[in-house]
Backbone as CSV, one residue per row, in Angstrom:
resi,resn,N_x,N_y,N_z,CA_x,CA_y,CA_z,C_x,C_y,C_z
1,UNK,-27.399,-157.507,-17.204,-26.162,-158.213,-16.954,-25.843,-158.119,-15.475
2,UNK,-26.650,-158.755,-14.652,-26.418,-158.756,-13.216,-25.669,-160.001,-12.782
3,UNK,-25.472,-160.880,-13.712,-24.795,-162.140,-13.439,-23.311,-161.881,-13.166
4,UNK,-22.762,-162.549,-12.161,-21.346,-162.379,-11.814,-20.509,-163.461,-12.485
5,UNK,-19.255,-163.141,-12.735,-18.329,-164.085,-13.345,-18.071,-165.222,-12.354
6,UNK,-18.268,-166.439,-12.807,-18.011,-167.575,-11.920,-16.513,-167.708,-11.633
7,UNK,-16.155,-168.172,-10.448,-14.739,-168.357,-10.139,-14.130,-169.430,-11.033
8,UNK,-12.889,-169.231,-11.411,-12.183,-170.217,-12.221,-12.379,-170.043,-13.721
9,UNK,-13.273,-169.158,-14.144,-13.500,-168.919,-15.568,-12.779,-167.621,-15.923
10,UNK,-12.024,-167.666,-17.012,-11.305,-166.446,-17.390,-12.309,-165.361,-17.785
11,UNK,-11.923,-164.149,-17.530,-12.806,-163.016,-17.812,-13.162,-162.968,-19.291
12,UNK,-12.164,-163.194,-20.156,-12.401,-163.106,-21.598,-13.428,-164.138,-22.057
13,UNK,-13.296,-165.380,-21.618,-14.248,-166.403,-22.078,-15.643,-166.159,-21.487
14,UNK,-15.722,-165.602,-20.295,-17.015,-165.300,-19.686,-17.728,-164.208,-20.476
15,UNK,-16.988,-163.168,-20.869,-17.562,-162.084,-21.663,-17.964,-162.598,-23.044
16,UNK,-17.081,-163.381,-23.662,-17.401,-163.955,-24.974,-18.696,-164.753,-24.921
17,UNK,-18.891,-165.532,-23.862,-20.107,-166.336,-23.720,-21.336,-165.444,-23.597
18,UNK,-21.219,-164.342,-22.835,-22.361,-163.438,-22.694,-22.715,-162.795,-24.033
19,UNK,-21.701,-162.418,-24.811,-21.944,-161.823,-26.125,-22.604,-162.832,-27.047
20,UNK,-22.093,-164.064,-27.063,-22.690,-165.118,-27.902,-24.145,-165.372,-27.523
21,UNK,-24.419,-165.462,-26.207,-25.793,-165.705,-25.757,-26.731,-164.565,-26.165
22,UNK,-26.271,-163.319,-26.023,-27.097,-162.164,-26.398,-27.335,-162.147,-27.897
23,UNK,-26.301,-162.488,-28.667,-26.441,-162.514,-30.127,-27.446,-163.581,-30.542
24,UNK,-27.373,-164.768,-29.912,-28.310,-165.847,-30.241,-29.741,-165.475,-29.841
25,UNK,-29.878,-164.694,-28.783,-31.211,-164.276,-28.337,-31.752,-163.129,-29.196
26,UNK,-30.940,-162.614,-30.107,-31.383,-161.553,-31.007,-31.356,-160.166,-30.395
27,UNK,-30.586,-159.991,-29.336,-30.558,-158.693,-28.659,-29.802,-157.627,-29.444
28,UNK,-29.010,-158.018,-30.431,-28.269,-157.054,-31.233,-28.953,-156.777,-32.571
29,UNK,-30.038,-157.502,-32.869,-30.672,-157.415,-34.188,-31.330,-156.058,-34.449
30,UNK,-31.833,-155.394,-33.437,-32.589,-154.152,-33.632,-31.776,-152.896,-33.307
31,UNK,-30.488,-152.999,-33.237,-29.665,-151.829,-32.949,-29.633,-150.900,-34.154
32,UNK,-29.546,-149.589,-33.926,-29.472,-148.672,-35.067,-28.208,-148.956,-35.879
33,UNK,-28.362,-148.986,-37.167,-27.221,-149.236,-38.049,-26.920,-150.708,-38.245
34,UNK,-27.744,-151.603,-37.687,-27.499,-153.035,-37.833,-27.568,-153.428,-39.310
35,UNK,-26.591,-154.160,-39.769,-26.543,-154.628,-41.148,-26.010,-153.599,-42.122
36,UNK,-25.639,-152.412,-41.643,-25.104,-151.368,-42.515,-23.594,-151.293,-42.320
37,UNK,-22.872,-150.930,-43.373,-21.414,-150.815,-43.219,-21.057,-149.632,-42.318
38,UNK,-19.911,-149.742,-41.684,-19.420,-148.637,-40.876,-19.067,-147.480,-41.792
39,UNK,-19.217,-146.243,-41.326,-18.876,-145.101,-42.169,-17.406,-145.170,-42.577
40,UNK,-17.156,-144.873,-43.827,-15.803,-144.944,-44.358,-14.969,-143.808,-43.798
41,UNK,-13.792,-144.132,-43.336,-12.875,-143.128,-42.831,-11.562,-143.195,-43.574
42,UNK,-11.575,-143.791,-44.767,-10.339,-143.998,-45.520,-9.731,-142.685,-45.994
43,UNK,-10.559,-141.641,-46.110,-10.049,-140.375,-46.628,-9.402,-139.506,-45.551
44,UNK,-9.460,-139.927,-44.288,-8.850,-139.159,-43.210,-7.891,-140.028,-42.420
45,UNK,-7.021,-139.373,-41.655,-6.109,-140.118,-40.796,-6.859,-140.584,-39.559
46,UNK,-6.321,-141.599,-38.912,-6.977,-142.158,-37.735,-6.946,-141.163,-36.587
47,UNK,-8.076,-141.011,-35.923,-8.185,-140.150,-34.755,-8.819,-140.976,-33.654
48,UNK,-8.105,-141.170,-32.569,-8.632,-142.027,-31.513,-9.836,-141.408,-30.792
49,UNK,-10.076,-140.128,-30.981,-11.226,-139.477,-30.361,-12.374,-139.268,-31.353
50,UNK,-12.381,-140.034,-32.445,-13.384,-139.869,-33.495,-14.799,-139.970,-32.960
51,UNK,-15.042,-140.901,-32.052,-16.397,-141.125,-31.556,-16.857,-139.967,-30.674
52,UNK,-15.938,-139.359,-29.929,-16.300,-138.207,-29.104,-16.651,-137.029,-30.005
53,UNK,-15.840,-136.820,-31.038,-16.089,-135.714,-31.961,-17.410,-135.892,-32.692
54,UNK,-17.725,-137.125,-33.095,-18.999,-137.373,-33.777,-20.177,-137.110,-32.840
55,UNK,-20.060,-137.552,-31.591,-21.146,-137.335,-30.626,-21.336,-135.840,-30.366
56,UNK,-20.231,-135.114,-30.214,-20.329,-133.668,-29.991,-20.968,-132.981,-31.186
57,UNK,-20.610,-133.417,-32.402,-21.194,-132.826,-33.609,-22.690,-133.136,-33.686
58,UNK,-23.064,-134.386,-33.378,-24.480,-134.777,-33.405,-25.306,-133.960,-32.418
59,UNK,-24.733,-133.699,-31.241,-25.479,-133.014,-30.193,-25.253,-131.505,-30.194
60,UNK,-24.475,-131.020,-31.135,-24.253,-129.582,-31.249,-23.450,-128.995,-30.103
61,UNK,-22.549,-129.785,-29.540,-21.736,-129.327,-28.411,-20.405,-128.806,-28.938
62,UNK,-19.992,-127.678,-28.416,-18.706,-127.111,-28.780,-17.971,-126.751,-27.502
63,UNK,-16.740,-127.187,-27.405,-15.964,-126.883,-26.214,-14.734,-126.102,-26.639
64,UNK,-14.666,-124.872,-26.203,-13.520,-124.019,-26.485,-12.848,-123.656,-25.175
65,UNK,-11.543,-123.408,-25.211,-10.905,-122.873,-24.010,-11.592,-121.557,-23.639
66,UNK,-11.638,-121.220,-22.354,-12.365,-120.021,-21.920,-11.949,-118.747,-22.649
67,UNK,-10.662,-118.584,-22.944,-10.237,-117.359,-23.612,-10.772,-117.286,-25.039
68,UNK,-10.783,-118.411,-25.745,-11.309,-118.406,-27.110,-12.821,-118.194,-27.110
69,UNK,-13.496,-118.779,-26.115,-14.941,-118.574,-26.010,-15.248,-117.096,-25.754
70,UNK,-14.429,-116.434,-24.911,-14.661,-115.019,-24.631,-14.344,-114.160,-25.848
71,UNK,-13.322,-114.535,-26.613,-13.044,-113.786,-27.848,-14.258,-113.813,-28.770
72,UNK,-14.842,-115.000,-28.928,-16.020,-115.144,-29.782,-17.183,-114.338,-29.217
73,UNK,-17.381,-114.423,-27.908,-18.467,-113.674,-27.269,-18.265,-112.166,-27.449
74,UNK,-16.997,-111.713,-27.340,-16.702,-110.281,-27.497,-16.983,-109.828,-28.931
75,UNK,-16.594,-110.643,-29.917,-16.888,-110.299,-31.316,-18.386,-110.209,-31.546
76,UNK,-19.122,-111.178,-31.011,-20.577,-111.181,-31.160,-21.197,-109.972,-30.459
77,UNK,-20.663,-109.619,-29.283,-21.187,-108.476,-28.537,-20.949,-107.180,-29.304
78,UNK,-19.771,-107.051,-29.916,-19.483,-105.836,-30.684,-20.439,-105.712,-31.877
79,UNK,-20.664,-106.819,-32.560,-21.604,-106.812,-33.684,-23.011,-106.472,-33.197
80,UNK,-23.393,-107.021,-32.041,-24.718,-106.728,-31.489,-24.821,-105.263,-31.085
81,UNK,-23.735,-104.711,-30.556,-23.747,-103.299,-30.166,-23.932,-102.410,-31.382
82,UNK,-23.254,-102.720,-32.473,-23.368,-101.900,-33.680,-24.770,-101.978,-34.299
83,UNK,-25.460,-103.080,-34.059,-26.810,-103.202,-34.628,-27.897,-102.972,-33.577
84,UNK,-27.510,-102.458,-32.410,-28.479,-102.213,-31.334,-29.469,-101.125,-31.750
85,UNK,-30.687,-101.189,-31.245,-31.697,-100.201,-31.617,-31.470,-98.823,-30.996
86,UNK,-30.657,-98.748,-29.920,-30.390,-97.435,-29.321,-28.957,-97.398,-28.809
87,UNK,-28.451,-96.188,-28.648,-27.090,-96.024,-28.146,-26.983,-96.546,-26.724
88,UNK,-28.018,-96.358,-25.930,-28.023,-96.847,-24.543,-27.823,-98.356,-24.504
89,UNK,-28.515,-99.076,-25.369,-28.389,-100.539,-25.414,-27.010,-100.929,-25.933
90,UNK,-26.486,-100.206,-26.918,-25.142,-100.476,-27.441,-24.114,-100.318,-26.331
91,UNK,-24.239,-99.242,-25.554,-23.311,-99.020,-24.440,-23.418,-100.138,-23.400
92,UNK,-24.638,-100.552,-23.119,-24.863,-101.617,-22.123,-24.200,-102.918,-22.573
93,UNK,-24.357,-103.284,-23.837,-23.762,-104.522,-24.369,-22.245,-104.480,-24.241
94,UNK,-21.641,-103.364,-24.641,-20.181,-103.240,-24.604,-19.682,-103.228,-23.162
95,UNK,-20.382,-102.541,-22.281,-19.975,-102.477,-20.878,-20.002,-103.867,-20.245
96,UNK,-21.034,-104.643,-20.540,-21.145,-105.987,-19.971,-20.018,-106.905,-20.447
97,UNK,-19.679,-106.851,-21.730,-18.607,-107.712,-22.217,-17.252,-107.213,-21.699
98,UNK,-17.115,-105.902,-21.492,-15.871,-105.374,-20.940,-15.603,-105.904,-19.533
99,UNK,-16.648,-106.081,-18.743,-16.491,-106.640,-17.400,-15.869,-108.032,-17.497
100,UNK,-16.362,-108.840,-18.420,-15.826,-110.201,-18.591,-14.388,-110.168,-19.094
101,UNK,-14.094,-109.253,-20.021,-12.733,-109.158,-20.559,-11.765,-108.763,-19.446
102,UNK,-12.122,-107.739,-18.659,-11.242,-107.291,-17.566,-11.026,-108.405,-16.546
103,UNK,-12.099,-109.120,-16.237,-11.994,-110.217,-15.274,-11.002,-111.267,-15.764
104,UNK,-11.071,-111.604,-17.043,-10.174,-112.612,-17.583,-8.744,-112.078,-17.725
105,UNK,-8.614,-110.774,-17.938,-7.275,-110.189,-18.036,-6.543,-110.302,-16.695
106,UNK,-7.268,-110.105,-15.599,-6.638,-110.098,-14.284,-6.601,-111.465,-13.621
107,UNK,-7.417,-112.400,-14.066,-7.421,-113.773,-13.542,-7.433,-114.731,-14.720
108,UNK,-6.313,-114.805,-15.450,-6.329,-115.630,-16.667,-6.480,-117.118,-16.355
109,UNK,-7.372,-117.791,-17.080,-7.519,-119.235,-16.932,-6.421,-119.941,-17.732
110,UNK,-6.263,-121.243,-17.533,-5.287,-121.968,-18.352,-5.725,-121.954,-19.818
111,UNK,-4.773,-122.051,-20.694,-5.086,-122.057,-22.122,-4.401,-120.905,-22.817
112,UNK,-4.765,-120.671,-24.064,-4.110,-119.589,-24.812,-4.441,-118.235,-24.197
113,UNK,-3.541,-117.268,-24.350,-3.814,-115.938,-23.790,-4.996,-115.275,-24.494
114,UNK,-5.668,-114.402,-23.784,-6.848,-113.727,-24.323,-6.466,-112.826,-25.487
115,UNK,-5.393,-112.059,-25.344,-4.902,-111.240,-26.443,-5.836,-110.115,-26.855
116,UNK,-6.616,-109.601,-25.940,-7.472,-108.470,-26.262,-7.648,-107.614,-25.026
117,UNK,-8.096,-106.387,-25.241,-8.353,-105.473,-24.137,-9.805,-105.027,-24.229
118,UNK,-10.322,-104.431,-23.161,-11.718,-103.980,-23.201,-11.940,-102.976,-24.318
119,UNK,-13.150,-102.973,-24.839,-13.513,-102.017,-25.879,-13.659,-100.630,-25.265
120,UNK,-13.389,-99.606,-26.050,-13.615,-98.229,-25.646,-15.092,-97.932,-25.894
121,UNK,-15.856,-97.816,-24.819,-17.306,-97.638,-24.935,-17.627,-96.372,-25.715
122,UNK,-16.894,-95.303,-25.456,-17.160,-94.046,-26.161,-16.893,-94.194,-27.662
123,UNK,-15.824,-94.931,-28.014,-15.504,-95.149,-29.429,-16.596,-95.977,-30.111
124,UNK,-17.077,-97.009,-29.425,-18.147,-97.833,-29.987,-19.415,-97.002,-30.146
125,UNK,-19.728,-96.171,-29.142,-20.923,-95.329,-29.224,-20.789,-94.324,-30.379
126,UNK,-19.590,-93.749,-30.562,-19.366,-92.810,-31.664,-19.565,-93.511,-33.006
127,UNK,-18.986,-94.716,-33.119,-19.136,-95.456,-34.378,-20.588,-95.875,-34.585
128,UNK,-21.287,-96.211,-33.495,-22.711,-96.556,-33.599,-23.481,-95.373,-34.184
129,UNK,-23.192,-94.155,-33.662,-23.878,-92.960,-34.169,-23.552,-92.718,-35.638
130,UNK,-22.279,-92.910,-36.001,-21.884,-92.712,-37.405,-22.596,-93.698,-38.322
131,UNK,-22.679,-94.947,-37.922,-23.356,-95.953,-38.743,-24.840,-95.619,-38.880
132,UNK,-25.441,-95.138,-37.806,-26.851,-94.769,-37.860,-27.060,-93.579,-38.783
133,UNK,-26.115,-92.633,-38.748,-26.234,-91.446,-39.602,-26.141,-91.833,-41.069
134,UNK,-25.261,-92.779,-41.390,-25.116,-93.239,-42.781,-26.374,-93.978,-43.220
135,UNK,-26.932,-94.796,-42.317,-28.156,-95.552,-42.634,-29.384,-94.658,-42.654
136,UNK,-29.291,-93.529,-41.963,-30.450,-92.648,-41.870,-31.495,-93.160,-40.893
137,UNK,-31.062,-94.005,-39.927,-32.017,-94.603,-39.001,-32.071,-93.903,-37.655
138,UNK,-31.191,-92.920,-37.404,-31.215,-92.252,-36.123,-31.334,-90.754,-36.322
139,UNK,-32.050,-90.125,-35.420,-32.175,-88.669,-35.491,-30.901,-87.994,-35.010
140,UNK,-30.634,-86.798,-35.450,-29.420,-86.091,-35.063,-29.553,-85.462,-33.681
141,UNK,-30.761,-85.489,-33.103,-30.942,-84.880,-31.788,-30.516,-85.791,-30.661
142,UNK,-30.135,-87.039,-30.964,-29.678,-87.973,-29.932,-30.821,-88.517,-29.095
143,UNK,-32.045,-88.418,-29.601,-33.204,-88.864,-28.832,-33.218,-90.379,-28.618
144,UNK,-32.399,-91.103,-29.358,-32.389,-92.562,-29.180,-31.389,-92.994,-28.136
145,UNK,-30.770,-92.048,-27.411,-29.767,-92.350,-26.383,-30.447,-92.889,-25.158
């Protein structure tokens, strides 16, 4: 569509003519979903951003405010720390996420408040040891530290 609108022709009729010409040339015949009904949306209310949400869902994109993303990351980090193969790795995971939490606490981005504080590394390490003792997967000599 490198053709320019001729002077004196209304924009609407010029566009309509281009669409008609493309349709007659069969340029719309091979589009995905051609000849199929549009997906039914009668069961939901109208959302003007429906197409953006569908594209994000198709491409697996998720956009969360930074504080909510960090909350999720912190939860995942805590779970990873509890299932870490050694206490040293558990401490490292918690320490790394604590740096991010502290940074966000002192320089909050726009959006909902973070609503959390850094994890107590010693408490997580103690609980890690207790969980290992119950599972019977760690020695009592602390050799996995």
